[in-house]
C-alpha positions as a printed Julia matrix, in Angstrom:
474×3 Matrix{Float64}:
  11.42   18.45  -27.93
  12.15   19.19  -24.24
   9.44   21.87  -24.21
   6.92   19.41  -25.61
   7.81   16.83  -22.98
   7.43   19.44  -20.27
   3.88   20.13  -21.48
   2.79   16.52  -21.62
   4.35   15.12  -18.43
   2.92   14.96  -14.91
   4.1    17.85  -12.71
   5.27   17.98   -9.07
   1.9    18.74   -7.48
  -0.02   15.98   -9.32
   2.81   13.58   -8.46
   2.67   14.53   -4.76
  -1.1    14.16   -4.91
  -0.6    10.7    -6.4
   1.61    9.73   -3.44
  -0.94   11.02   -0.92
  -3.91    9.81   -2.9
  -2.42    6.36   -3.35
  -1.75    5.96    0.36
  -4.82    7.62    1.91
  -7.63    5.22    1.34
  -9.98    3.36    3.64
  -7.3     2.45    6.17
  -7.07    5.88    7.8
 -10.85    5.98    8.31
 -10.8     2.73   10.27
  -7.37    2.83   11.88
  -8.61    3.73   15.36
 -10.5     0.44   15.61
  -7.52   -1.49   14.26
  -5.3     0.11   16.92
  -7.78   -0.17   19.8
  -6.14   -3.41   20.93
  -3.16   -1.3    22.0
  -2.81    1.49   24.54
  -1.65    4.99   23.63
   1.98    4.35   24.61
   2.58    1.32   22.38
   0.64    2.97   19.54
   2.75    6.13   19.74
   5.97    4.09   19.85
   4.78    2.11   16.83
   4.2     5.34   14.89
   7.74    6.43   15.7
   9.06    3.08   14.47
   6.97    2.88   11.31
   7.18    6.59   10.52
  10.98    6.53   10.73
  11.1     3.51    8.43
   8.83    5.15    5.87
  10.89    8.33    5.96
  14.02    6.26    5.3
  12.29    4.73    2.28
  11.22    8.11    0.91
  14.75    9.5     1.38
  16.1     6.44   -0.43
  13.75    7.02   -3.37
  14.82   10.67   -3.48
  18.53    9.83   -3.37
  18.33    7.07   -5.99
  16.38    9.29   -8.36
  19.04   11.97   -8.03
  21.98    9.6    -8.49
  20.39    7.34  -11.11
  18.02    9.49  -13.23
  18.44    6.91  -16.0
  16.29    4.4   -14.08
  12.9     5.16  -15.61
  11.2     1.78  -15.31
   9.54    2.44  -11.96
  10.34    1.14   -8.51
  11.28   -2.37   -9.72
  14.13   -0.9   -11.76
  16.03   -0.15   -8.53
  16.11   -3.85   -7.64
  17.14   -4.77  -11.18
  19.93   -2.19  -11.28
  21.33   -3.4    -8.0
  20.82   -7.14   -8.03
  19.92   -8.35  -11.51
  16.96   -9.22  -13.69
  15.23  -11.69  -11.4
  15.44   -9.3    -8.44
  13.72   -6.7   -10.62
  11.0    -9.21  -11.41
  10.44  -10.09   -7.71
  10.18   -6.4    -6.8
   7.74   -5.63   -9.61
   5.62   -8.76   -9.16
   5.32   -8.08   -5.43
   4.18   -4.55   -6.15
   1.63   -5.78   -8.67
   0.2    -8.21   -6.12
   0.01   -5.46   -3.51
  -1.97   -3.12   -5.69
  -4.67   -5.44   -6.94
  -5.08   -7.07   -3.5
  -5.46   -3.54   -2.17
  -8.27   -2.98   -4.65
 -10.14   -5.93   -3.12
  -9.79   -4.29    0.31
 -11.04   -1.0    -1.09
 -14.05   -2.69   -2.66
 -15.01   -4.18    0.72
 -14.78   -0.84    2.53
 -16.52    1.1    -0.23
 -19.53   -1.2    -0.14
 -19.54   -1.05    3.67
 -19.56    2.76    3.59
 -22.36    2.76    1.01
 -24.23    0.41    3.34
 -24.47    3.25    5.88
 -26.69    5.1     3.41
 -28.17    2.14    1.53
 -28.86   -0.9     3.78
 -29.11   -3.14    0.72
 -25.3    -3.48    0.82
 -25.48   -5.06    4.29
 -21.89   -4.61    5.47
 -20.38   -4.72    2.0
 -19.96   -8.48    1.58
 -23.17   -9.71   -0.04
 -24.09  -10.49   -3.66
 -25.2    -6.95   -4.53
 -21.91   -5.61   -3.1
 -19.89   -7.91   -5.35
 -21.96   -6.93   -8.38
 -21.53   -3.18   -7.75
 -17.83   -3.66   -6.97
 -17.42   -5.43  -10.29
 -19.06   -2.49  -12.08
 -16.64   -0.09  -10.36
 -13.7    -2.34  -11.15
 -14.33   -2.51  -14.88
 -15.29    1.16  -14.97
 -11.84    2.05  -13.69
 -10.27   -0.3   -16.21
 -12.14    1.53  -18.99
 -11.02    4.94  -17.66
  -7.35    3.96  -17.36
  -7.49    2.36  -20.79
  -8.28    5.82  -22.16
  -5.02    7.28  -20.83
  -3.07    7.0   -17.58
  -2.08   10.66  -17.34
  -5.68   11.88  -17.55
  -6.65    9.45  -14.78
  -3.8    10.82  -12.64
  -5.18   14.34  -12.87
  -8.63   13.11  -11.86
  -6.98   11.57   -8.8
  -5.35   14.89   -7.87
  -8.78   16.53   -7.74
 -10.27   13.7    -5.68
  -7.37   13.91   -3.2
  -8.27   17.5    -2.33
 -11.93   16.55   -1.82
 -11.27   13.63    0.51
  -8.89   15.54    2.82
 -11.67   17.91    3.93
 -13.5    15.5     6.29
 -10.16   14.28    7.66
  -9.06   17.79    8.55
 -12.47   18.6    10.06
 -12.23   15.49   12.23
  -8.75   16.54   13.37
  -9.89   20.08   14.26
 -12.89   18.86   16.27
 -10.83   16.13   17.98
  -8.2    18.69   19.01
 -10.9    20.95   20.46
 -12.26   18.1    22.6
  -8.87   16.59   23.48
  -8.22   15.89   27.16
  -4.65   15.47   28.37
  -5.88   13.54   31.41
  -7.86   11.14   29.24
  -4.81   10.59   27.02
  -2.66    9.86   30.09
  -5.27    7.39   31.34
  -5.11    5.57   27.99
  -1.32    5.71   27.68
  -0.04    2.84   29.82
   0.24   -0.56   28.15
  -0.93   -2.22   31.39
  -4.56   -1.24   30.74
  -4.84   -3.64   27.77
  -5.94   -7.03   29.07
  -6.24  -10.43   27.41
  -9.3   -12.68   27.64
  -7.99  -14.23   30.87
  -7.55  -10.83   32.49
  -3.75  -10.59   32.2
  -2.12   -7.5    30.74
  -0.78   -7.87   27.2
   2.96   -7.13   26.93
   4.12   -3.84   25.43
   5.96   -5.67   22.63
   2.85   -7.64   21.63
   0.82   -4.45   21.43
   3.48   -2.88   19.21
   3.45   -5.88   16.86
  -0.34   -5.66   16.53
   0.0    -1.99   15.5
   2.82   -2.29   12.98
   0.99   -4.18   10.21
  -1.98   -1.8    10.37
   0.3     1.23   10.17
   2.35   -0.18    7.3
  -0.83   -0.8     5.3
  -1.81    2.89    5.37
   1.63    3.8     3.96
   1.41    1.49    0.98
   1.35    3.81   -2.02
   4.15    6.2    -1.03
   6.11    4.91   -4.01
   3.31    5.94   -6.38
   5.27    8.79   -7.97
   8.16    6.43   -8.7
   5.89    3.96  -10.49
   4.78    6.62  -12.99
   8.17    8.35  -12.91
   8.71    7.85  -16.63
   5.73   10.16  -17.23
   6.95   12.99  -14.95
   7.78   16.4   -16.4
  11.06   16.3   -14.5
  12.75   13.2   -13.13
  13.82   15.2   -10.07
  10.16   15.76   -9.19
   9.71   12.08   -8.35
  11.87   12.2    -5.21
  10.53   15.59   -4.13
   6.94   14.4    -4.52
   7.64   11.31   -2.41
   9.16   13.32    0.46
   6.37   15.91    0.37
   3.8    13.16    0.38
   5.34   11.22    3.27
   5.53   14.29    5.51
   1.87   15.02    4.89
   0.87   11.41    5.48
   2.74   11.07    8.78
   1.12   14.21   10.18
  -2.39   13.18    9.13
  -2.06    9.56   10.28
  -0.63   10.32   13.71
  -3.25   12.97   14.45
  -6.19   10.87   13.25
  -5.12    7.76   15.16
  -3.81    9.32   18.39
  -6.33   12.09   19.07
  -9.14    9.63   19.94
  -6.99    8.4    22.86
  -7.59   11.84   24.37
 -11.3    12.04   23.57
 -12.63    8.58   24.54
 -11.91    5.87   27.09
 -10.23    2.64   26.0
 -13.49    0.8    26.68
 -15.36    3.11   24.31
 -12.67    2.73   21.63
 -12.69   -1.05   21.92
 -16.47   -1.33   21.66
 -16.46    0.33   18.21
 -16.12   -2.63   15.87
 -18.12   -1.44   12.85
 -16.18    0.21   10.05
 -15.52    2.97    9.31
 -14.69    3.6    12.96
 -13.97    7.28   12.37
 -17.6     7.86   11.42
 -18.86    6.48   14.71
 -16.26    8.36   16.75
 -17.14   11.62   15.01
 -20.84   10.93   15.56
 -20.16   10.75   19.31
 -18.36   14.1    19.08
 -20.78   16.15   16.98
 -23.9    14.1    16.33
 -25.42   12.23   13.39
 -24.12   14.61   10.73
 -20.56   13.65   11.7
 -21.04   10.04   10.63
 -22.7    11.18    7.41
 -19.75   13.44    6.6
 -17.1    10.85    7.41
 -18.84    8.07    5.5
 -19.28   10.41    2.56
 -15.6    11.3     2.77
 -14.68    7.63    2.9
 -16.67    6.95   -0.25
 -14.89    9.78   -2.08
 -11.55    8.61   -0.67
 -12.04    5.06   -1.85
 -13.23    6.15   -5.28
  -9.98    8.11   -5.64
  -7.55    5.6    -4.19
  -9.12    2.78   -6.17
  -8.4     4.79   -9.3
  -4.77    5.3    -8.22
  -4.31    1.64   -7.52
  -5.76    0.73  -10.88
  -3.03    2.84  -12.47
  -0.09    1.63  -10.37
  -0.11   -2.15  -11.02
  -0.82   -1.64  -14.72
   2.04    0.84  -15.1
   4.3    -1.61  -13.29
   3.34   -4.41  -15.67
   3.85   -2.19  -18.7
   7.28   -1.11  -17.52
   8.31   -4.67  -16.66
   7.18   -5.93  -20.07
   9.05   -3.11  -21.81
  12.13   -4.14  -19.85
  11.75   -7.79  -20.81
  10.87   -9.06  -17.32
   7.4   -10.1   -18.46
   6.09  -11.28  -21.86
   5.92   -8.56  -24.5
   2.15   -8.77  -24.75
   1.79   -7.31  -21.26
   3.34   -4.06  -22.45
   1.54   -3.6   -25.75
  -0.26   -0.23  -25.73
  -3.27    1.17  -27.56
  -3.59    4.54  -29.29
  -3.95    6.25  -25.91
  -0.69    4.76  -24.67
  -2.43    2.39  -22.25
  -1.46   -1.33  -22.02
  -4.86   -2.9   -22.69
  -3.76   -6.52  -22.16
  -2.22   -5.73  -18.74
  -5.35   -3.77  -17.78
  -7.68   -6.66  -18.63
  -5.52   -9.34  -17.0
  -5.06   -7.35  -13.77
  -8.78   -6.58  -13.63
  -9.66  -10.24  -14.09
  -7.39  -11.23  -11.18
  -9.0    -8.6    -8.95
 -12.49   -9.61  -10.03
 -11.81  -13.26   -9.24
 -10.61  -12.4    -5.75
 -13.67  -10.21   -5.17
 -15.7   -13.39   -4.94
 -13.98  -14.07   -1.61
 -16.2   -11.35   -0.14
 -19.04  -13.88   -0.24
 -17.22  -16.54    1.78
 -15.37  -14.77    4.59
 -16.11  -12.23    7.3
 -12.57  -10.84    7.19
 -11.99  -10.19    3.48
 -10.71   -6.66    4.15
  -8.18   -7.77    6.79
  -6.98  -10.68    4.68
  -6.57   -8.56    1.55
  -4.68   -5.72    3.21
  -2.37   -7.94    5.3
  -1.46  -10.02    2.26
  -0.98   -6.89    0.14
   1.27   -5.35    2.79
   3.33   -8.53    3.02
   3.81   -8.5    -0.77
   5.22   -4.99   -0.8
   7.85   -5.89    1.81
   9.88   -7.42   -1.03
   9.67   -4.22   -3.08
  10.61   -2.03   -0.14
  13.45   -4.36    0.9
  15.14   -4.23   -2.5
  14.73   -0.45   -2.49
  16.6    -0.18    0.81
  19.26   -2.68   -0.26
  19.96   -0.8    -3.49
  20.24    2.44   -1.52
  22.9     0.7     0.57
  24.78   -0.68   -2.45
  24.73    2.61   -4.34
  25.87    4.57   -1.28
  28.62    2.04   -0.5
  29.97    2.36   -4.04
  30.02    6.15   -3.7
  31.3     6.06   -0.09
  28.3     8.12    1.07
  27.94    6.75    4.58
  24.99    8.85    5.73
  23.0     7.64    2.74
  24.23    4.11    3.45
  22.81    4.39    6.97
  19.47    5.5     5.54
  19.34    2.41    3.36
  20.44    0.16    6.21
  17.67    1.39    8.51
  15.07    0.98    5.76
  16.26   -2.55    4.93
  16.64   -3.71    8.53
  13.07   -2.72    9.33
  11.72   -4.66    6.35
  13.63   -7.81    7.34
  12.34   -7.49   10.91
   8.75   -7.02    9.71
   8.97  -10.0     7.35
  10.34  -12.36   10.01
   8.56  -11.12   13.14
   5.41   -9.23   12.2
   4.03  -11.08    9.17
   5.94  -14.33    8.64
   2.94  -16.45    7.56
   1.67  -13.75    5.21
   5.11  -13.44    3.63
   5.2   -17.2     3.1
   1.84  -17.06    1.29
   3.14  -14.27   -0.93
   6.05  -16.52   -1.88
   3.47  -19.07   -3.06
   1.92  -16.35   -5.25
   5.34  -15.7    -6.78
   5.38  -19.19   -8.34
   3.01  -18.5   -11.29
   4.83  -15.2   -11.86
   8.13  -17.03  -12.22
   6.65  -18.92  -15.18
   5.85  -15.59  -16.87
   9.39  -14.4   -16.12
  10.9   -17.49  -17.73
   8.67  -17.03  -20.77
   9.85  -13.44  -21.09
  13.47  -14.53  -20.91
  12.79  -16.98  -23.72
  11.2   -14.24  -25.84
  14.29  -12.11  -25.31
  16.56  -15.04  -26.31
  18.48  -14.6   -23.05
  19.84  -17.47  -20.93
  17.51  -18.42  -18.08
  18.95  -17.08  -15.88
  22.05  -15.39  -17.25
  23.67  -14.2   -14.01
  24.82  -16.21  -11.01
  22.86  -14.05   -8.53
  19.75  -14.48  -10.67
  20.18  -18.25  -10.49
  20.53  -18.24   -6.71
  17.52  -15.99   -6.19
  15.37  -17.96   -8.61
  16.19  -21.28   -6.96
  15.7   -19.95   -3.42
  12.38  -18.2    -4.13
  11.06  -21.23   -6.03
  12.06  -23.73   -3.33
  10.67  -21.63   -0.49
   7.46  -21.0    -2.46
   6.93  -24.73   -3.08
   7.75  -25.53    0.56
   5.31  -22.87    1.76
   2.62  -24.36   -0.49
   3.06  -27.74    1.19
   3.04  -26.2     4.67
  -0.21  -24.35    4.01
  -1.9   -27.4     2.47
  -0.88  -29.62    5.42
  -1.99  -27.02    7.96
   1.45  -26.38    9.44
   1.1   -22.74    8.36
  -2.17  -20.86    8.41
  -3.4   -17.27    8.44
């Protein structure tokens, strides 16, 4: 039996590829434009801050998987094990929101990249873009419906392909890097507001953090499909391997342009993907062609990953009784068809926003990042609780640093976005209550569950009123 499971499960390398493939999407190809409102110093400090936080999260995932190999429901199971059923639901629902909102962002960028070669797409937000995005969306749903594990292996192949243009960009950027130019772009004083005053260092850091967090969304990918791994221990290893690779790639891609171009040149590049235009300045027209081609391959792969992740989360939550049973019902291939269709419909409905806003990509990725703060926060808190119970104080510190950063980001960096996410939790709570009724369990059955349910519901309703009255806005 063990031998058979070893043959059928996902191995370490495909799991690590899933972590990298889930996180590397369109964001890294456009990150230099998103960071151009900050000088090199604040950007580098922000990478230290965000990179440390992400490493704490990956170490927490690794430690929890070692200490609690029985938790096979995915990343939401950590919240449930530590803080009850409703906490597990909040963690899983937040992750589900993150993934399908991310798919909307990917659709926008994919159509924009195709527009470089085919002008008919016109920036990626017209009618033809929505139609083609819809075809992609349902194509992925069909593929995943034929078997999640097969789709994961396709993603591993795509990951290798999309890293090639990134590494080529890094090599060329290193060869043209000027220390003097980097020093000129380093001081925060060179970034000025519209009235000509320099923007404070702290404000520049805050503008970087949300962008950087977005490109790390997906590092928990191996945990989400952990129940399908050959070895449970591979989940933590894959996450750590993936995060190391991501930090190196992200820092190089985003910081090297500070040593190859002036701040004025960086700030004048507004069209995405920015990397294509920067590389074109370095090597000529073929550079933009290569980068845009790489972006298309990257988005095709990451979109596939993020079709898998929310569906697996829904299946695991339904199997655990946190969502109605129908969400977890699988077909002959082991894929949860109902969850696939429902998730795809939600994504498809949101795709229509591409026709009515000029900032669909920014809105989708900021909201998706805000949603995953809840998942990451419960992960760090459970690391703290587990380590406290075992008197493992180094591990406790890891969890504390991970949790503290999430709280800071929620309150300081993305407060309005977090409040909107709480509004999106309200319909999910109805599904949770229905699931509890199906399971014939009290609603809720634990005191902590009751407190969390009441608090989240009240804050969600209050946030709804504040957004409708215009007190809060994005």
